[in-house]
C-alpha positions in Angstrom: 0.0 0.2 -0.2 2.9 2.0 0.6 3.8 2.3 -3.1 0.2 2.5 -4.4 -0.5 5.7 -2.1 2.0 7.6 -4.4 0.3 6.8 -7.3 -1.9 9.4 -7.4 0.6 12.2 -6.3 2.5 11.1 -8.9 0.1 11.1 -11.9 -0.8 14.5 -11.2 2.8 15.7 -11.3 3.9 14.6 -14.7 0.3 14.4 -16.3 0.7 17.4 -18.7 -2.0 20.5 -18.9 -2.2 21.2 -22.4 -2.6 24.7 -21.5 -3.0 27.1 -24.6 -2.0 30.4 -24.2 -3.6 33.0 -26.6 -3.5 37.0 -26.6 -6.1 38.1 -24.4 -9.6 38.1 -26.9 -11.5 41.5 -26.6 -15.3 41.0 -26.4 -18.2 42.4 -25.6 -21.5 41.0 -24.0 -24.6 43.4 -24.8 -26.8 43.2 -21.3 -30.5 43.0 -21.9 -31.4 45.2 -19.1 -29.3 47.8 -16.9 -26.4 46.6 -14.3 -28.2 44.2 -11.0 -27.9 40.8 -9.6 -29.5 39.0 -12.5 -26.3 39.9 -14.3 -24.2 39.1 -11.1 -22.2 36.1 -12.8 -20.6 38.4 -15.7 -19.5 40.8 -13.2 -18.2 38.4 -10.9 -16.3 36.6 -13.7 -14.9 40.1 -14.6 -13.8 41.3 -11.3 -12.8 37.7 -10.1 -10.3 37.1 -13.2 -12.1 34.3 -14.4 -12.2 36.1 -17.7 -8.8 36.7 -17.5 -7.7 33.6 -16.8 -9.4 32.6 -19.9 -7.5 35.0 -21.8 -10.4 37.4 -22.3 -10.8 41.2 -22.3 -14.7 41.7 -21.4 -16.6 44.4 -21.7 -20.1 44.4 -20.2 -22.7 46.8 -21.8 -26.1 48.0 -20.3 -28.9 48.3 -22.7 -30.3 51.6 -23.9 -33.6 52.6 -24.8 -35.0 50.7 -27.8 -31.8 49.0 -28.1 -32.2 45.4 -30.0 -29.4 43.3 -28.4 -30.0 40.3 -31.2 -29.0 42.7 -33.8 -26.0 44.1 -31.6 -25.0 40.5 -31.5 -26.0 39.6 -35.4 -23.8 42.7 -36.9 -21.1 41.9 -34.5 -20.9 44.9 -32.6 -21.4 42.4 -29.8 -19.9 38.9 -29.6 -22.5 38.3 -26.7 -25.7 38.7 -25.1 -28.7 37.8 -22.7 -31.8 37.5 -23.9 -35.3 35.6 -23.9 -37.0 32.9 -25.0 -38.2 35.4 -27.8 -34.6 34.2 -29.4 -36.5 31.2 -31.0 -38.5 33.7 -33.2 -35.4 35.2 -34.6 -33.8 31.9 -35.1 -37.3 30.6 -36.8 -37.1 33.9 -38.7 -33.5 32.6 -40.5 -31.2 34.6 -37.6 -28.2 32.8 -37.3 -28.4 32.8 -33.1 -27.0 30.5 -31.0 -28.4 29.8 -27.3 -25.8 29.2 -25.2 -26.8 28.2 -21.7 -30.1 29.5 -19.3 -29.4 30.9 -16.3 -32.9 31.2 -14.9 -34.4 27.8 -15.6 -37.9 29.5 -14.5 -38.7 33.0 -15.5 -39.0 35.8 -12.4 -40.5 38.3 -15.3 -43.6 39.3 -14.2 -46.3 41.9 -15.0 -46.3 44.5 -12.4 -49.5 46.5 -11.0 -50.0 48.8 -8.3 -52.4 46.5 -5.9 -55.0 49.8 -5.7 -55.5 49.6 -9.6 -57.6 46.8 -9.0 -55.7 44.9 -11.7 -55.6 41.1 -10.8 -55.2 39.1 -14.2 -54.5 39.5 -17.8 -57.7 41.0 -18.9 -57.9 44.0 -16.8 -55.0 45.1 -18.9 -57.2 45.5 -21.5 -56.7 49.4 -23.0 -54.2 50.0 -20.2 -50.9 51.7 -20.3 -48.1 48.9 -19.9 -44.4 49.0 -19.9 -42.8 46.7 -22.1 -39.4 46.3 -23.9 -39.8 44.6 -27.4 -38.2 41.3 -26.5 -40.9 41.3 -23.8 -43.7 42.0 -26.0 -42.9 38.4 -28.2 -41.7 36.8 -25.1 -43.5 33.0 -24.8 -44.7 33.2 -21.8 -46.9 36.6 -21.9 -48.1 35.7 -25.4 -49.2 32.5 -23.9 -50.9 34.4 -21.3 -52.5 36.7 -23.7 -53.7 34.0 -26.1 -54.9 31.8 -23.2 -57.4 35.1 -22.1 -58.0 35.6 -25.8 -56.4 38.5 -26.2 -53.6 40.3 -28.6 -50.7 42.4 -27.3 -52.3 45.2 -29.7 -55.1 45.5 -27.3 -52.4 47.0 -24.6 -51.6 50.5 -24.6 -47.7 49.7 -25.1 -45.2 52.4 -23.9 -41.6 52.7 -23.9 -40.1 51.0 -20.7 -38.2 53.8 -18.5 -36.3 50.9 -16.5 -37.6 53.2 -13.6 -39.6 51.0 -10.6 -40.8 54.3 -9.6 -42.7 55.3 -12.4 -45.6 53.1 -11.2 -45.3 54.8 -8.0 -45.8 58.3 -9.8 -48.5 56.6 -11.9 -47.2 57.0 -14.9 -48.0 53.8 -16.2 -51.0 51.2 -15.2 -48.5 48.3 -15.5 -44.6 47.3 -16.0 -42.5 44.5 -17.1 -40.7 43.4 -14.0 -38.8 41.2 -12.1 -40.0 39.6 -9.1 -36.5 39.8 -7.5 -36.3 43.3 -8.0 -39.2 45.7 -8.6 -41.8 44.6 -6.1 -38.8 45.1 -3.3 -38.0 48.5 -4.2 -41.9 49.5 -4.1 -42.6 47.7 -1.2 -39.6 49.5 1.0 -41.4 52.9 -0.1 -45.2 51.7 1.0 -46.3 51.0 -2.3 -47.9 47.7 -2.4 -48.2 45.8 -5.5 -49.4 43.0 -7.6 -47.9 40.8 -9.8 -49.3 38.5 -12.7 -47.2 35.7 -12.8 -47.1 33.6 -16.1 -46.2 30.6 -14.1 -49.0 30.8 -12.4 -51.0 30.3 -15.6 -48.8 27.3 -16.3 -46.4 28.9 -19.0 -43.3 28.5 -16.9 -40.2 28.8 -19.3 -36.7 29.7 -19.6 -35.3 33.4 -19.0 -31.9 35.0 -18.7 -30.2 32.9 -22.1 -26.9 33.8 -22.9 -26.6 33.8 -26.7 -24.0 34.7 -29.6 -24.2 34.1 -33.1 -22.8 31.4 -35.6 -20.6 33.2 -37.3 -18.6 33.7 -33.9 -19.0 30.2 -32.9 -17.7 29.2 -36.6 -14.7 31.8 -36.8 -13.9 31.6 -32.8 -15.2 28.1 -31.1 -12.4 28.0 -28.5 -13.1 32.1 -27.7 -17.0 30.7 -27.0 -16.3 27.9 -25.2 -13.5 29.6 -23.2 -16.6 32.7 -22.1 -19.4 29.7 -21.9 -17.0 28.3 -19.1 -15.9 31.6 -17.3 -18.9 32.7 -17.2 -20.8 29.6 -15.7 -17.7 30.2 -13.4 -18.9 33.5 -12.2 -22.6 32.5 -11.7 -21.5 29.7 -9.7 -19.1 31.6 -7.3 -21.9 34.8 -7.2 -24.6 32.4 -6.1 -22.3 30.7 -3.5 -21.1 34.5 -2.4 -24.2 36.7 -2.4 -23.5 39.2 0.3 -20.0 39.7 -1.2 -21.7 39.7 -4.9 -24.5 42.1 -3.4 -21.4 44.7 -2.3 -19.5 44.4 -5.4 -22.4 45.4 -7.3 -23.1 47.8 -4.8 -19.7 49.9 -5.0 -19.0 49.3 -8.5 -22.0 48.8 -10.8 -25.1 50.2 -8.8 -26.4 53.1 -11.9 -29.8 52.1 -10.4 -28.9 53.4 -6.9 -30.1 50.0 -5.4 -29.3 49.6 -1.7 -27.2 47.0 -0.4 -30.4 45.0 0.9 -32.3 45.0 -2.4 -29.4 43.7 -3.9 -28.7 41.0 -1.2 -32.4 40.3 -1.9 -32.4 40.2 -5.5 -29.6 37.2 -5.2 -31.4 35.1 -2.7 -34.3 35.3 -4.9 -33.0 34.8 -8.2 -30.6 31.6 -6.7 -34.0 30.0 -6.6 -34.8 30.1 -10.3 -31.5 29.6 -11.5 -30.5 26.5 -9.6 -33.3 23.8 -9.7 -33.1 20.2 -7.7 -31.0 17.8 -10.5 -30.7 20.5 -13.0 -26.9 21.7 -13.9 -26.3 25.7 -14.1 -26.9 26.9 -17.3 -29.0 23.7 -18.7 -30.7 23.9 -21.8 -33.0 20.9 -22.3 -33.5 20.0 -26.0 -36.8 18.5 -25.7 -37.5 21.8 -23.3 -36.6 24.1 -25.8 -38.3 22.3 -28.4 -41.5 22.7 -26.4 -41.1 26.3 -25.9 -40.8 26.6 -29.7 -44.0 24.6 -30.3 -45.9 27.0 -28.4 -44.4 29.8 -30.5 -45.8 28.0 -33.4 -49.1 27.5 -32.1 -49.2 30.9 -30.9 -48.3 32.2 -35.0 -44.7 33.6 -34.4 -43.0 31.0 -35.8 -43.5 28.2 -38.8 -41.9 25.5 -37.0 -40.4 24.3 -39.8 -36.5 24.6 -38.6 -34.8 21.9 -36.1 -33.4 23.1 -33.3 -29.8 21.7 -33.7 -27.9 24.5 -35.0 -29.7 26.7 -32.5 -28.5 25.2 -29.1 -25.0 25.2 -28.3 -23.1 22.1 -27.7 -19.9 23.0 -25.6 -18.9 19.3 -25.9 -19.0 19.0 -30.1 -16.6 20.5 -32.4 -16.9 22.2 -35.1 -16.1 20.5 -38.3 -15.5 21.6 -42.1 -17.6 20.2 -44.8 -14.5 18.2 -45.8 -14.3 16.5 -42.6 -18.1 16.0 -42.2 -18.0 14.1 -45.0 -14.9 11.9 -44.1 -16.7 10.8 -40.9 -19.8 10.4 -42.7 -18.2 7.6 -44.8 -16.5 6.5 -41.8 -18.5 6.1 -39.0 -17.2 2.8 -37.0 -13.7 3.6 -35.6 -12.0 0.0 -34.6 -9.8 0.3 -31.7 -6.9 -2.0 -30.2 -6.1 -1.5 -26.5 -3.3 -3.4 -24.2 -5.8 -5.8 -22.0 -3.3 -5.9 -19.1 -2.1 -2.4 -18.6 -4.3 -0.9 -15.6 -4.7 2.2 -14.9 -3.9 3.4 -18.3 -5.8 0.8 -19.7 -7.4 -3.0 -19.4 -10.0 -5.6 -20.3 -12.1 -7.0 -17.1 -12.7 -10.3 -16.4 -15.9 -10.0 -18.4 -13.9 -8.4 -21.3 -14.8 -4.6 -20.7 -12.1 -1.9 -21.4 -11.6 0.3 -18.6 -8.7 2.8 -17.8 -7.8 6.4 -18.3 -7.4 5.4 -22.5 -11.1 4.3 -22.2 -12.2 7.9 -20.6 -10.3 9.9 -23.6 -11.4 7.9 -26.5 -15.0 7.6 -24.9 -14.9 11.6 -24.8 -13.2 11.7 -28.4 -16.0 9.8 -29.8 -18.8 11.9 -28.5 -17.1 14.7 -30.1 -16.6 13.4 -33.5 -20.2 11.5 -33.6 -18.7 8.3 -34.0 -19.0 4.8 -32.5 -16.0 3.2 -31.5 -16.0 -0.9 -31.5 -13.2 -2.4 -29.4 -11.5 -5.3 -31.6 -9.9 -7.8 -28.9 -6.4 -9.4 -29.6 -4.6 -11.6 -27.1 -1.5 -9.9 -26.6 0.0 -6.0 -27.4 2.2 -7.9 -30.0 -1.1 -8.7 -32.0 -2.7 -5.1 -31.2 0.8 -3.5 -33.0 0.1 -6.2 -35.6 -3.4 -5.5 -36.0 -2.5 -1.5 -36.6 0.3 -2.3 -39.0 -1.8 -4.4 -41.3 -4.7 -1.8 -41.1 -7.1 -4.0 -39.4 -7.2 -1.4 -36.4 -7.7 2.0 -37.1 -7.1 3.6 -33.7 -4.7 1.9 -30.7 -5.9 4.3 -27.9 -2.2 3.8 -25.8 0.7 4.0 -27.5 4.2 5.7 -27.8 5.7 7.1 -30.7 8.7 5.4 -32.3 10.5 5.5 -35.1 9.7 2.3 -36.3 6.0 2.8 -35.7 5.9 6.1 -37.5 6.6 4.0 -40.5 2.5 2.7 -40.1 1.2 5.0 -37.7 0.4 8.9 -37.3 0.3 9.8 -33.4 -1.2 12.3 -31.7 0.4 14.2 -28.8 0.7 12.5 -25.5 -2.2 13.0 -23.5 -0.8 11.2 -20.7 3.2 11.1 -19.4 4.5 8.6 -17.0 8.1 8.1 -16.0 9.8 4.6 -16.1 11.2 3.3 -13.4 13.3 0.4 -11.6 11.8 -2.3 -9.5 13.5 -4.6 -7.3 13.4 -6.8 -4.4 13.6 -5.6 -0.8 16.9 -6.8 -0.4 18.0 -4.9 -4.3 20.2 -2.1 -3.5 19.3 1.6 -4.7 20.9 1.6 -8.1 21.9 5.2 -9.6 20.7 4.3 -13.2 20.4 1.5 -16.0 24.2 1.7 -16.5 24.5 -0.1 -13.2 22.4 -3.3 -14.2 25.1 -4.4 -16.7 24.9 -8.3 -16.2 21.4 -8.2 -14.3 18.6 -10.0 -15.5 16.1 -6.9 -16.2 12.2 -8.0 -17.3 10.5 -6.2 -19.4 7.6 -6.5 -21.7 8.0 -7.5 -24.9 7.6 -4.7 -27.8 7.3 -2.3 -25.0 8.4 1.3 -24.9 10.9 0.2 -22.3 11.8 -3.1 -24.3 12.6 -0.6 -27.1 14.8 1.8 -25.1 17.1 -0.7 -23.2 17.7 -2.9 -26.6 18.8 0.2 -28.5 20.6 2.2 -25.9 22.0 -0.6 -22.9 22.6 -3.7 -25.2 25.1 -4.8 -22.5 21.8 -5.5 -20.0 20.3 -8.9 -20.2 16.5 -8.7 -21.1 14.2 -10.9 -20.1 10.7 -10.7 -21.8 7.2 -11.6 -20.6 3.4 -11.1 -22.2 2.5 -8.6 -19.4 3.7 -6.3 -16.4 2.0 -8.5 -14.3 4.0 -11.6 -15.1 7.1 -9.1 -15.7 7.0 -8.3 -11.7 5.9 -12.3 -11.0 9.3 -13.0 -12.6 11.3 -10.4 -10.0 9.3 -11.5 -6.9 9.9 -15.3 -7.8 13.6 -14.4 -8.3 13.4 -15.5 -11.7 14.5 -11.9 -12.8 16.5 -9.3 -10.9 14.8 -6.3 -11.9 11.8 -4.9 -13.7 11.7 -1.6 -15.7 8.2 0.2 -17.0 6.2 2.8 -15.7 5.9 3.9 -12.2 1.9 4.4 -12.0 1.4 0.9 -13.6 4.1 -1.0 -11.6 2.6 0.6 -8.4 -1.0 -0.3 -9.0 -0.2 -4.3 -9.9 2.4 -4.3 -6.9 -0.7 -3.2 -4.8 -3.6 -5.3 -6.6 -1.2 -8.7 -7.2 0.0 -8.0 -3.2 3.4 -8.5 -4.3 4.7 -7.1 -1.2 8.3 -7.7 -1.7 9.0 -5.5 -4.5 9.8 -1.5 -4.2 11.1 0.7 -6.4 14.9 0.9 -6.4 15.6 3.6 -9.1 15.1 6.0 -11.9 15.7 5.8 -15.4 15.7 9.0 -17.9 12.9 7.9 -20.0 9.2 8.1 -19.9 6.0 6.6 -21.5 4.7 9.6 -23.8 1.3 7.9 -24.2 -0.7 9.1 -27.1 -3.1 7.6 -29.7 -1.7 6.0 -32.9 -3.8 6.3 -35.9 -3.0 4.1 -39.4 -1.1 6.2 -41.4 -3.1 6.1 -44.5 -6.2 8.3 -42.8 -4.2 11.4 -41.6 -7.8 13.0 -41.6 -8.5 10.7 -38.7 -5.4 11.8 -36.6 -6.2 15.5 -37.5 -9.8 14.9 -35.8 -8.8 12.7 -32.9 -6.2 15.6 -32.3 -8.6 18.5 -32.1 -11.2 16.3 -29.9 -8.4 15.7 -27.2 -7.1 19.5 -27.5 -10.9 20.2 -26.8 -11.3 18.2 -23.8 -11.0 20.6 -20.6 -8.9 21.0 -17.7 -11.7 19.9 -15.1 -13.1 17.2 -17.8 -9.1 15.7 -18.1 -9.1 15.7 -13.8 -12.2 13.7 -13.6 -10.9 11.0 -16.1 -7.9 10.6 -13.9 -10.1 10.4 -10.6 -12.2 8.2 -12.1 -9.4 5.5 -13.0 -6.9 6.4 -10.1 -8.7 6.1 -6.9 -6.8 8.4 -4.0 -5.2 6.3 -1.7 -4.6 7.2 1.9 -1.4 6.5 4.0 -2.3 5.3 7.4 0.4 5.9 10.4 0.6 3.7 13.6 -0.6 6.2 16.3 1.4 5.2 19.5 -0.6 7.8 21.5 -3.8 5.5 20.9 -1.7 2.2 21.8 -1.2 3.5 25.5 -4.6 4.6 25.6 -5.8 1.1 24.8 -3.5 -0.4 27.6 -4.5 1.8 29.9 -8.2 0.8 29.1 -7.2 -2.9 29.3 -5.3 -2.5 32.7 -8.7 -1.4 34.2 -10.5 -3.8 32.7 -7.9 -6.3 34.4 -8.7 -4.7 37.9 -12.5 -4.6 37.1 -12.2 -8.7 36.0 -11.6 -9.7 39.1 -14.2 -8.2 40.8 -16.6 -9.5 37.6 -15.6 -13.1 37.9 -16.7 -13.0 42.0 -20.0 -11.7 40.6 -20.5 -14.5 37.8 -21.7 -17.5 39.6 -24.4 -15.4 41.2 -25.2 -14.4 37.6 -25.0 -17.5 36.2 -27.2 -18.9 38.4 -30.0 -15.9 38.2 -29.7 -16.5 34.2 -30.7 -20.0 34.4 -33.6 -19.5 36.7 -34.8 -17.1 33.7 -34.1 -19.2 31.0 -35.9 -22.4 32.4 -39.1 -20.0 32.7 -38.7 -18.5 29.5 -38.4 -22.0 28.3 -42.0 -23.0 29.4 -43.3 -20.1 26.8 -40.9 -20.6 23.7 -43.0 -21.9 21.3 -45.9 -19.3 22.3 -43.1 -16.6 21.7 -42.0 -17.7 18.6 -45.3 -18.2 17.0 -45.6 -14.8 17.7 -42.6 -13.3 16.5 -43.0 -15.3 13.0 -46.2 -13.1 12.7 -44.7 -9.9 13.8 -41.9 -10.7 11.2 -44.9 -11.5 8.5 -46.5 -8.2 9.2 -43.1 -6.4 8.9 -42.6 -8.1 5.8 -45.8 -7.5 4.3 -45.7 -3.5 5.2 -42.1 -3.5 4.0 -43.4 -4.7 0.3 -46.4 -2.6 0.4 -43.6 0.1 1.5 -41.3 -1.0 -1.7 -44.6 -0.5 -4.1 -45.6 2.5 -2.9 -41.9 4.1 -3.3 -41.7 2.8 -6.8 -45.3 4.1 -7.4 -44.1 7.6 -6.2 -40.8 7.1 -8.4 -43.4 6.6 -11.5 -46.1 9.5 -10.7 -43.1 11.9 -10.5 -41.6 10.4 -13.8 -45.3 10.7 -15.3 -45.7 14.6 -13.8 -42.3 15.3 -15.6 -43.1 13.5 -19.0 -46.8 15.4 -18.9 -46.1 18.7 -18.0 -44.6 19.9 -21.4 -47.3 18.5 -23.6 -50.0 19.9 -21.5 -48.8 23.0 -22.0 -48.4 22.7 -25.7 -51.4 21.7 -25.7 -53.4 24.2 -24.0 -51.5 27.1 -25.5 -53.1 25.2 -29.4 -56.4 25.1 -28.0 -56.7 28.7 -26.5 -55.3 30.0 -29.9 -57.2 28.3 -31.7 -60.5 29.2 -29.6 -59.3 33.3 -30.2 -59.3 32.5 -34.0 -62.4 31.0 -34.2 -63.8 33.9 -32.1 -62.5 35.9 -34.9 -63.1 33.8 -37.6 -59.7 33.9 -38.9 -59.1 29.9 -38.4 -57.7 28.1 -41.7 -57.4 24.8 -42.4 -53.7 24.7 -42.8 -53.6 25.9 -39.5 -56.4 23.8 -38.2 -54.5 20.5 -39.7 -51.6 21.6 -38.1 -53.1 21.8 -34.6 -54.7 19.0 -34.8 -51.1 16.8 -35.6 -49.4 18.3 -32.7 -52.4 17.7 -30.2 -52.6 14.3 -31.5 -48.7 13.4 -31.0 -49.0 14.8 -27.6 -52.2 12.5 -26.8 -50.6 9.6 -28.4 -47.4 10.1 -25.9 -49.1 10.8 -22.8 -51.4 7.6 -23.3 -48.6 5.5 -23.9 -47.2 6.6 -20.8 -50.2 5.5 -18.7 -50.1 2.4 -20.7 -46.3 1.7 -19.8 -47.1 2.4 -16.0 -50.4 0.4 -15.8 -48.4 -2.5 -17.4 -45.5 -2.2 -14.9 -47.6 -2.9 -12.0 -50.3 -5.6 -13.0 -49.7 -8.3 -10.9 -48.0 -11.6 -12.4 -50.0 -14.6 -12.0 -47.6 -17.1 -13.8 -43.9 -17.6 -14.8 -43.3 -16.3 -18.3 -40.8 -17.0 -20.5 -39.3 -13.6 -21.3 -36.3 -11.7 -23.3 -34.4 -9.6 -21.0 -33.9 -7.0 -23.3 -37.5 -6.5 -23.5 -37.8 -6.3 -19.6 -34.8 -3.4 -19.7 -36.3 -1.6 -22.5 -39.8 -1.7 -21.1 -38.2 0.2 -17.7 -36.0 2.2 -19.3 -38.9 3.4 -21.1 -40.2 4.9 -18.2 -37.5 7.0 -16.6 -35.6 7.5 -19.8 -36.7 11.1 -19.8 -35.3 11.8 -16.0 -32.0 10.4 -16.7 -31.8 12.7 -19.9 -32.8 15.5 -18.0 -29.7 14.5 -15.1 -27.4 14.3 -18.2 -27.0 10.8 -16.9 -26.4 8.3 -20.3 -27.6 4.6 -20.2 -25.5 2.1 -22.7 -27.3 -1.3 -23.0 -25.8 -4.4 -24.2 -28.3 -7.0 -23.5 -28.8 -9.3 -26.6 -32.3 -10.0 -27.7 -32.0 -14.0 -27.9 -31.2 -14.3 -23.8 -34.6 -15.5 -22.3 -35.4 -16.6 -19.0 -38.6 -18.0 -17.0 -39.7 -15.6 -14.4 -42.2 -13.2 -13.5 -41.6 -10.3 -15.4 -43.3 -7.1 -13.2 -41.1 -8.4 -10.4 -37.7 -8.3 -12.0 -38.7 -5.2 -13.7 -39.2 -3.6 -9.9 -35.8 -4.7 -8.9 -34.5 -3.0 -12.3 -36.0 -0.1 -11.6 -34.7 0.3 -8.1 -31.5 0.1 -9.4 -31.3 2.6 -11.8 -32.9 4.7 -9.4 -30.1 4.4 -6.6 -27.5 4.6 -9.5 -29.1 8.0 -10.6 -29.3 9.5 -6.9 -25.8 8.7 -6.5 -24.6 9.8 -10.2 -26.3 13.2 -9.3 -23.6 13.7 -6.1 -20.8 13.7 -8.6 -21.2 17.1 -10.6 -17.9 16.5 -12.9 -17.3 14.2 -16.0 -19.5 11.8 -17.9 -22.5 10.2 -15.9 -23.4 6.5 -17.1 -25.3 3.6 -16.1 -24.3 0.2 -18.3 -26.5 -2.4 -18.3 -25.2 -5.9 -19.9 -26.3 -9.5 -19.9 -25.0 -12.8 -21.0 -25.5 -16.7 -20.5 -23.9 -18.8 -18.6 -24.9 -22.5 -18.6 -28.1 -22.9 -16.8 -28.1 -19.3 -16.0 -28.4 -15.7 -17.1 -26.2 -12.6 -15.6 -27.8 -9.3 -15.9 -25.2 -6.7 -14.4 -26.3 -3.0 -13.7 -23.4 -0.7 -13.0 -22.8 2.9 -12.6 -19.1 4.9 -12.7 -20.6 7.1 -9.4 -17.5 6.3 -7.1 -18.6 2.9 -6.0 -20.3 1.6 -2.7 -18.0 2.6 0.2 -16.2 -0.4 2.1 -17.6 0.3 5.1 -21.2 -0.1 4.4 -20.9 -2.6 1.6 -22.1 -5.5 4.0 -25.5 -3.6 5.2 -26.3 -2.2 1.5 -29.0 -5.0 1.5 -30.1 -4.5 5.2 -33.6 -3.2 5.4 -34.3 0.6 6.3 -30.3 1.3 5.9 -30.1 4.3 3.3 -27.2 6.7 2.8 -29.5 9.2 1.5 -31.3 11.8 3.3 -34.6 10.8 4.9 -36.5 12.8 2.2 -35.0 11.2 -0.4 -35.2 7.1 0.4 -36.6 4.7 2.5 -33.7 2.0 2.5 -36.2 -0.6 1.9 -35.4 -0.8 -2.2 -32.3 -2.8 -1.8 -34.0 -4.8 0.8 -37.0 -5.5 -1.7 -35.0 -6.5 -4.5 -32.6 -9.2 -2.6 -35.9 -10.9 -1.1 -37.5 -10.6 -4.8 -34.6 -12.3 -6.8 -33.5 -14.9 -3.9 -37.2 -15.9 -3.2 -39.4 -15.2 -5.7 -37.0 -15.5 -8.7 -34.5 -18.0 -7.4 -31.6 -16.0 -8.1 -28.9 -14.6 -6.5 -28.1 -10.7 -6.3 -24.4 -9.5 -5.4 -22.7 -5.9 -5.8 -19.4 -5.0 -5.7 -16.7 -2.2 -6.5 -15.5 -2.2 -10.5 -14.3 0.0 -12.6 -14.8 3.6 -10.8 -18.7 2.6 -9.8 -21.0 0.5 -8.4 -22.1 -3.0 -10.2 -25.1 -5.2 -9.2 -25.1 -8.5 -10.5 -28.6 -10.5 -10.8 -28.1 -14.6 -11.3 -31.0 -16.1 -12.8 -31.8 -19.4 -13.7 -33.4 -19.6 -17.0 -36.2 -22.1 -16.4 -38.3 -24.1 -18.8 -39.8 -22.2 -21.5 -43.6 -21.9 -21.1 -46.0 -23.0 -23.8 -47.7 -21.0 -25.3 -51.4 -21.4 -25.1 
C-alpha cells in the first residue's frame, strides 16, 4: 500500500496540462437590462479574474432604450448577449443565433401593477398603459397568457420602458414588465403595495436570461466561445455561493440604479431559486424543453415550426467541423480500436472483457465529440495489437508511444498522458543510480513495450528477459527469476498493490518516460487530425475527472502510538475489574439459568408471536417498496406530461381565439390537430406503460431480458436525460429466462434509481449507467453498473439490509435494495450481489433460465 499511495500524486505531477496560450481576446457582452444581480455572474467573472484567466478581455455593456440586443450580436458590434426565449422567433426567421446557457430555469419576469389599481389578471390590462421592451412583448410566456385570455398585444396600450420602478409609484404607467426579485422589493420599501401577474401561475413556465452568440462567432472563434461560456458559468457559481460579497461588489461598483445593499441581497437570494433547480446543472438548456417552447411559439403563430433546433443549441462538448471533415466522418462512422488488455490503470480489459482505464475515458470523449462509434477489436496480446494496426485491421490504438519504427505505419497524436519509467526490485536489492549499473543483471520487460525498445537500443549489455504482460514481469522479479523490472511507475505501483507483491519496491530511476498518445493508421491522416482536435477540446476539469475515475486516491495510514497507550490504559482498568466481575459471575449464572427455565416454558408461544410479527413487517415493507416505486413513476409521469399539457393548452386557447375572430384556416387547423394528436398519443403510451408495470404477475413467463430492460428504461429515460445521465445497454435479444416479469422490472428500476441518485452527487465527468447481460450455462447474468464512485467498503455488507440508506430521510426509505434481494432470491430463485468495479458499483443478478412456457 505504501507504493500504491504514491500513485495519484505521481500522476498529477507528470500529467501535461495542455494549457493553450492566447493573446487576450477582446469581446463585448451586451446586456438586456441595466446592471443588477440579474447579471451578477458576468460581473463576478470579470472582477474575480475568471475571464482574464481564460485570456479574455470582456466589456459588459448595459442596455439603452430601444436597443435590439440580438441585432448588436448579429452585426458583430457585440460577441455575446443576454436574451429571452423570443430568441427562438428570430432564429425561426433565419437569424443565425446560438443559445448557449439559460441562467434562469424559470423566469422571474412578471407584469407588475399597483395593488390599489384593481388589476388582478391579464384581461384587466385591456386598454391600460403597459411598459414593455420589445423582447418582452414577444416572450412566449407573455404571448401565451394573452392568447389564453383571448387577447392580443394590440389591445394593450404599450409604452416605452423607463427602467425605473418608481414609474409605477408616480402613476406614469398602469403596469410594467418587472422581475419578482427587483421592482416589488423597491416599491415595497417605499410603501407601495403591488400585485404581480405571473405567467408561471397560468402554467407557462419558460427559460429566461439566455446567454447567446451568433453562428459566425461560433464558427470563426469556437475556442473563444467555449472559454467565455466556461468562465461565465464559473462566475455565476461564485455569485450564488457568495451572495453577500457579490451584492457588495454590485453596490460599490456597478450600482447605476442606486439600489440599496439590502435590495441587491434580496435580489440575489430570490434569483438563486430560479437558477439552481434540484438535479439540474446551472445554465442547462434541455432540447426537449426548448422544442416545447418552440412549438408554443408555432401555435401562437410567431414561428412556422419548420426548423430543427440543433443549430440553435450550443453543444460545448462538440467540435465544429469543416464540410470536408463532416464528409469524411460520414464515410467512416465506425472506428475500430485496439487496446492493451493488461496495463492498468492506463487501460485494461476486465474479467468479463469490459474495457476500462484512463485511455477509455479519453477515447469515449473523442467518440462523443466526433459523433462516431468505437468498436473494440480484442486481441490476445500487445504484439497482436501492434501487428493489427500495421496491417490496417485496426484504425486506432488508444495508448501507444511513438517510436521511429512505428512511424512507418502510424501517425500519432500529441501525448495525453506522461508516465516516468522506474526500476523495480526486491527488498534486498540495493538502490541503483541508473540503468548503466544493471550491466550483467537480469532485467524483466514486457515484450515490444517502449521500455523493451529503449533498453535494446541504448543498453545492449543488459540481459533482457521478456514476458507478455507487466503482471508477469513483476512476478518474475518477486519469485527471483529476474533481478529487476523496468516499466511505468504508475502501472507498476498499481499492480504491486493489486497483486499483493509486497516484497517489491522502487529501487531506481531511468531517463525515460512513457509519452502515451493515440496511434492512428498512417493512411488516414484526417482521422489523426480529428482525434487531436477532439483531445485538445477536453477541458482541464474533464481531464481531472477522467484521472480521478480510474486512479482512486489512496490514503496512507500511520501507526498512532498515543492511541496504543490509551488502549493499554483501558485494558489495565478492565483487568482490575475482571476480578470483581468473576466473583459475581456464579451468582449471575444461577440467576440467568432460572430465567431461561421460565422462558423455555413459554418459548413456543413466543416464537409463533414473533413469526407473525415478522410476516406483518415483511408485508408492510413490500407495500412500502411498491408505494416508493409508484412515487418514482408518478414523478416521472408528471415530468413527461408537463410540457405536452402546456403545448396543448396554448394551442387550444389560440384556436379558440381565432375561431372567435373568424380567422381559422384549414392548414392551421390541420397543424394543430397533428401536434395535439402526437401529444395525446405520447401521454396515452405513458399511462399504458405505467399500468403494465404494476400489473400483478400471476404465472411464470418466458421473456427476453432486453424487453424488460427496455420497458423500464422507457419509463425513466426522460428523468435520466434531464439529469444528463447516459445509459448504455448491451443485452442481446436472444437471452431469455422464465420468471415473473414485473418483479424483475421492479428490481431493475430500484437499482437504476439508486444509480441515478448516486451519480447526481458527482458533478464532474460523464455520468453513465451500463446494463449488460450474458448466458452462463443454465443461468443468465444481468449486470447494472454505474461510474459514481462505488459503495464505501465500510457499508458494503449493509447495503441490502432493511431500512439502511445513505440518502436524506426525504429521499429514500432504505427498503428498495432489501426488497430487490427478497424478490431475486425468494421469488425468482436467483442471487444478487454488488461489488466495486471500474470506478463505480456493479449489481449482478444471476437467475436460472428455467423451462420455457408453452404458448396457448
